[in-house]
C-alpha positions in Angstrom: -39.4 -112.9 176.8 -41.2 -113.6 173.4 -40.6 -116.7 171.6 -41.6 -118.8 168.6 -40.4 -122.4 167.5 -40.0 -123.2 163.7 -39.5 -126.3 162.8 -38.2 -127.7 159.0 -40.9 -129.8 157.0 -40.6 -133.5 155.8 -39.0 -132.2 152.9 -36.1 -131.9 154.9 -36.1 -135.5 156.3 -36.5 -136.7 152.6 -33.8 -134.9 151.3 -31.4 -136.7 154.2 -32.6 -139.7 153.3 -32.0 -139.3 149.5 -28.6 -138.1 150.4 -27.9 -140.7 153.0 -29.0 -143.5 150.2 -26.7 -142.4 147.6 -24.0 -142.4 150.2 -25.0 -146.1 151.4 -24.9 -147.2 147.6 -21.6 -145.8 146.9 -20.3 -147.4 150.3 -21.6 -150.5 149.8 -20.5 -151.2 146.0 -16.7 -149.9 147.3 -16.6 -153.0 150.2 -18.0 -155.2 147.4 -15.3 -154.9 145.4 -12.6 -155.6 147.9 -13.4 -159.1 148.5 -15.6 -162.3 147.9 -17.9 -161.7 151.3 -20.1 -164.7 149.9 -16.7 -167.4 149.8 -15.9 -166.1 153.2 -19.9 -166.1 154.6 -18.8 -170.2 153.4 -15.8 -170.3 154.8 -17.8 -170.4 158.5 -20.4 -172.4 157.5 -23.2 -170.1 158.0 -24.7 -171.1 155.0 -26.2 -174.1 157.2 -28.6 -171.8 158.9 -28.8 -168.9 156.8 -28.4 -168.5 152.4 -26.2 -165.8 151.8 -28.4 -163.8 149.7 -31.1 -164.0 152.2 -28.4 -162.8 154.7 -27.6 -160.0 152.7 -31.1 -158.9 151.9 -31.7 -158.7 155.6 -28.8 -157.3 156.4 -29.0 -154.3 153.9 -32.7 -153.8 155.1 -31.9 -153.7 158.8 -28.9 -150.9 157.9 -31.5 -149.1 156.2 -33.9 -149.0 158.7 -31.6 -148.3 161.3 -30.1 -145.1 159.4 -33.9 -144.1 158.5 -35.0 -144.3 161.9 -31.5 -142.3 162.6 -32.5 -139.5 160.2 -36.4 -139.5 161.1 -35.5 -139.0 165.1 -32.6 -136.1 164.1 -35.0 -134.2 162.0 -38.1 -134.8 164.7 -36.0 -133.8 167.3 -34.3 -130.6 165.9 -36.0 -126.8 165.7 -35.1 -123.4 165.7 -35.9 -121.5 168.9 -36.1 -117.5 167.8 -36.7 -115.2 170.3 -36.0 -111.2 170.8 -32.4 -111.3 170.6 -31.3 -114.4 168.9 -32.2 -117.4 166.6 -31.1 -120.5 168.4 -30.5 -124.1 166.5 -30.9 -127.2 168.6 -30.1 -130.7 167.2 -29.1 -133.9 168.6 -30.8 -137.4 170.4 -28.9 -137.9 173.0 -26.8 -135.1 173.3 -28.6 -131.8 172.4 -26.4 -129.3 170.5 -26.9 -125.5 170.6 -25.9 -122.9 167.7 -27.0 -119.3 167.7 -26.8 -116.3 165.8 -27.5 -112.6 166.9 -31.1 -111.0 165.1 -29.6 -107.4 165.9 -26.8 -107.9 162.9 -29.8 -109.4 160.3 -29.5 -107.3 157.2 -32.2 -108.9 155.5 -34.8 -111.4 155.5 -36.3 -113.1 152.5 -38.5 -115.9 151.2 -37.6 -118.6 148.4 -40.0 -121.0 147.5 -39.6 -124.4 145.0 -42.6 -125.6 142.8 -42.6 -128.6 145.1 -42.8 -126.0 148.2 -45.4 -123.9 146.5 -47.3 -126.9 146.3 -47.1 -127.6 149.9 -47.7 -124.0 150.7 -44.3 -124.1 152.4 -41.4 -122.1 151.9 -37.6 -121.4 153.1 -36.9 -118.5 155.5 -33.7 -116.9 154.2 -31.9 -114.8 157.2 -29.1 -112.8 155.9 -26.7 -111.2 158.6 -24.2 -108.0 158.2 -21.1 -110.2 158.2 -22.2 -112.3 155.4 -23.5 -115.1 157.1 -27.0 -117.0 156.1 -29.3 -118.7 158.2 -31.6 -121.2 156.0 -35.1 -122.1 157.7 -36.0 -124.9 155.2 -39.5 -126.2 154.6 -41.5 -124.2 157.0 -45.3 -124.4 157.2 -47.5 -121.5 157.8 -44.2 -119.3 156.4 -46.5 -115.9 155.9 -47.2 -115.5 159.9 -43.4 -117.0 160.8 -41.8 -114.4 158.6 -44.2 -111.6 160.0 -43.1 -112.4 163.7 -39.6 -112.5 162.8 -39.4 -109.3 161.1 -41.2 -107.8 164.2 -38.6 -109.4 166.1 -35.7 -108.2 163.9 -36.9 -104.7 163.5 -36.8 -104.9 167.6 -33.6 -106.3 168.1 -31.8 -103.8 165.4 -33.6 -100.4 167.5 -35.1 -99.8 163.9 -37.7 -97.0 164.2 -41.5 -98.5 163.9 -43.0 -98.2 160.9 -45.5 -95.2 160.7 -49.1 -95.8 158.7 -49.9 -94.5 155.5 -52.8 -92.3 156.9 -50.4 -90.3 159.2 -47.5 -90.3 156.2 -50.2 -88.7 153.8 -51.4 -86.0 156.6 -47.7 -85.3 157.2 -46.8 -84.7 153.4 -43.2 -84.5 152.3 -40.5 -83.0 154.2 -37.3 -83.5 155.7 -38.3 -87.0 157.1 -41.0 -87.7 154.8 -40.6 -88.5 150.7 -42.9 -89.8 148.5 -42.2 -92.1 145.3 -44.9 -93.1 142.4 -43.1 -96.3 141.7 -39.8 -98.4 142.5 -38.5 -99.2 138.9 -41.3 -98.2 136.5 -41.6 -95.2 134.5 -45.1 -94.0 134.0 -44.1 -91.8 131.3 -42.2 -93.8 129.6 -44.1 -97.1 130.0 -40.8 -99.1 130.8 -39.0 -100.1 133.9 -36.2 -97.8 134.3 -32.9 -98.4 136.4 -33.0 -94.7 137.0 -36.1 -95.0 139.3 -34.5 -97.4 141.1 -31.2 -95.4 141.5 -34.0 -92.5 142.7 -35.2 -94.5 145.6 -31.9 -95.3 146.6 -30.4 -92.2 146.9 -33.2 -91.0 149.2 -32.3 -94.0 151.3 -29.0 -93.1 151.9 -29.9 -89.7 152.0 -31.9 -90.5 155.2 -29.0 -93.0 156.4 -26.7 -90.0 156.6 -29.0 -87.3 157.9 -31.5 -88.7 161.2 -33.6 -91.4 159.2 -37.1 -90.6 157.7 -40.0 -92.8 155.9 -40.3 -93.2 152.1 -43.9 -94.3 150.7 -43.4 -96.0 147.6 -47.0 -96.2 145.8 -47.6 -92.4 146.5 -47.4 -89.5 143.9 -45.8 -86.1 144.6 -49.5 -84.6 145.4 -49.8 -87.1 147.9 -52.2 -89.8 146.1 -52.0 -93.3 146.7 -51.7 -94.6 143.3 -50.6 -98.5 144.2 -48.1 -100.8 143.3 -49.6 -102.4 140.3 -47.1 -101.1 137.9 -44.1 -102.2 139.7 -45.7 -105.8 140.7 -46.9 -106.7 137.2 -42.9 -106.2 135.9 -41.4 -108.4 138.7 -40.9 -112.0 138.4 -42.7 -112.3 141.6 -45.3 -110.5 141.1 -46.4 -109.5 144.8 -45.5 -108.2 147.9 -42.9 -110.8 148.4 -41.4 -110.1 144.8 -41.4 -106.3 145.6 -39.5 -107.1 148.6 -37.0 -109.1 147.3 -36.3 -106.8 145.0 -36.1 -103.7 147.2 -33.7 -105.9 149.3 -31.7 -106.5 146.6 -30.7 -103.2 145.3 -30.1 -102.3 149.0 -27.1 -104.8 149.1 -26.3 -104.1 146.0 -26.4 -100.4 145.4 -25.6 -99.2 148.9 -24.3 -102.4 150.6 -25.3 -105.3 153.0 -24.3 -103.9 156.0 -26.6 -100.8 155.7 -29.7 -103.2 154.9 -30.0 -103.6 158.5 -31.1 -100.3 159.0 -34.1 -100.5 156.6 -37.6 -101.5 157.6 -40.1 -102.5 155.4 -44.0 -102.6 155.6 -47.2 -102.3 153.6 -50.0 -100.1 154.2 -53.5 -99.9 152.2 -55.3 -96.5 151.4 -59.3 -96.9 152.1 -59.6 -97.1 148.4 -57.8 -100.3 148.8 -54.5 -99.2 146.6 -51.6 -100.6 148.4 -48.1 -98.4 149.0 -44.9 -99.6 150.6 -43.7 -98.0 153.7 -40.0 -97.7 154.2 -38.9 -96.6 157.5 -35.1 -95.8 157.4 -32.8 -95.5 160.6 -29.9 -93.0 160.4 -26.4 -94.9 159.9 -23.6 -94.9 162.5 -21.3 -94.4 159.7 -21.5 -92.9 156.2 -23.5 -94.2 153.5 -22.8 -93.8 149.8 -24.7 -94.9 146.6 -22.6 -97.3 144.1 -23.5 -96.3 140.7 -22.1 -99.5 139.1 -24.6 -101.3 141.4 -23.3 -104.8 142.5 -19.1 -104.4 142.4 -19.4 -100.8 140.9 -16.3 -98.6 142.1 -18.1 -95.4 141.5 -19.8 -93.9 144.9 -21.8 -90.5 145.5 -22.3 -89.5 148.7 -26.2 -88.0 149.5 -27.6 -85.8 152.5 -31.0 -85.1 153.2 -31.7 -81.3 153.0 -35.1 -79.9 153.5 -37.4 -81.5 151.6 -35.2 -83.1 148.9 -32.1 -85.3 148.6 -28.9 -83.2 147.9 -25.6 -84.7 146.4 -22.2 -83.5 148.1 -18.7 -83.0 146.5 -15.6 -85.0 147.9 -14.7 -81.9 149.9 -18.1 -80.9 151.6 -18.6 -84.9 152.1 -15.1 -84.9 153.9 -16.0 -82.2 155.8 -19.6 -83.4 156.7 -18.0 -86.8 157.8 -16.1 -85.3 160.3 -18.4 -83.3 161.9 -20.8 -86.1 161.8 -19.2 -89.2 162.6 -16.5 -88.2 165.2 
């Protein structure tokens, strides 16, 4: 079985030390207010062997040394073990502890970088599950390769379709199972970011989920020409693939729902001219998917189905009848 080991970086250890230093300072200050320990020390005549101020400094040094060593060993021996079915968190020094979560219910995988992590070329990999649980692999080095492997394992565990390459899709053309969109969120005619463009993309994903699945290529116009993703990249806070994918995942969560994110696979490919496209592979859902008009928390919902080479809205009565026959 394929398996990778992921270890959290040194920033996690430093964070634990700072937290412990703060707790220790508060604790020592609190107990110092309870009694006059110098007088108690003198009452046992220990001052004949060692002055109280020297004893206090040595004790504090030993106390710090002990808990820093314990924190270091705990960090050193802790790691994540990720295989094709689950993520296993292994911790503990003398008594090893093991916690696991399934890869089959993963809804989204994202990356976050703080300014310091960016300088170190580290990142936190955030894995969101359909039940709302979040697994964070903090301060991971070589995170690009780790992220790629995790996404491949997630797709395998959830039974998602394998992503078709761009050349195949261009040869196939638009149809029942293939659609092209020029951009994700940038309206090239108006020259501005458009929520309607995002809605059209999400509508297509819902239509595929409610039918038999399909593939959406973003960065390809209606003529089947690869125009690239530059217009979208330059209008995102993070102007690259990660920023694009993070924004796409957010749209799926807010406009369709987190439980449906597991039916969506995202990949990128380039044309011979070097222009990039995003290929979204959608698996059919095991329950009806709806498009939320109000985005996150919106109450109005629409039901779409793929009909031929287009995505069509259904009325309430049509949707009710369709759902009865499709999801028995």
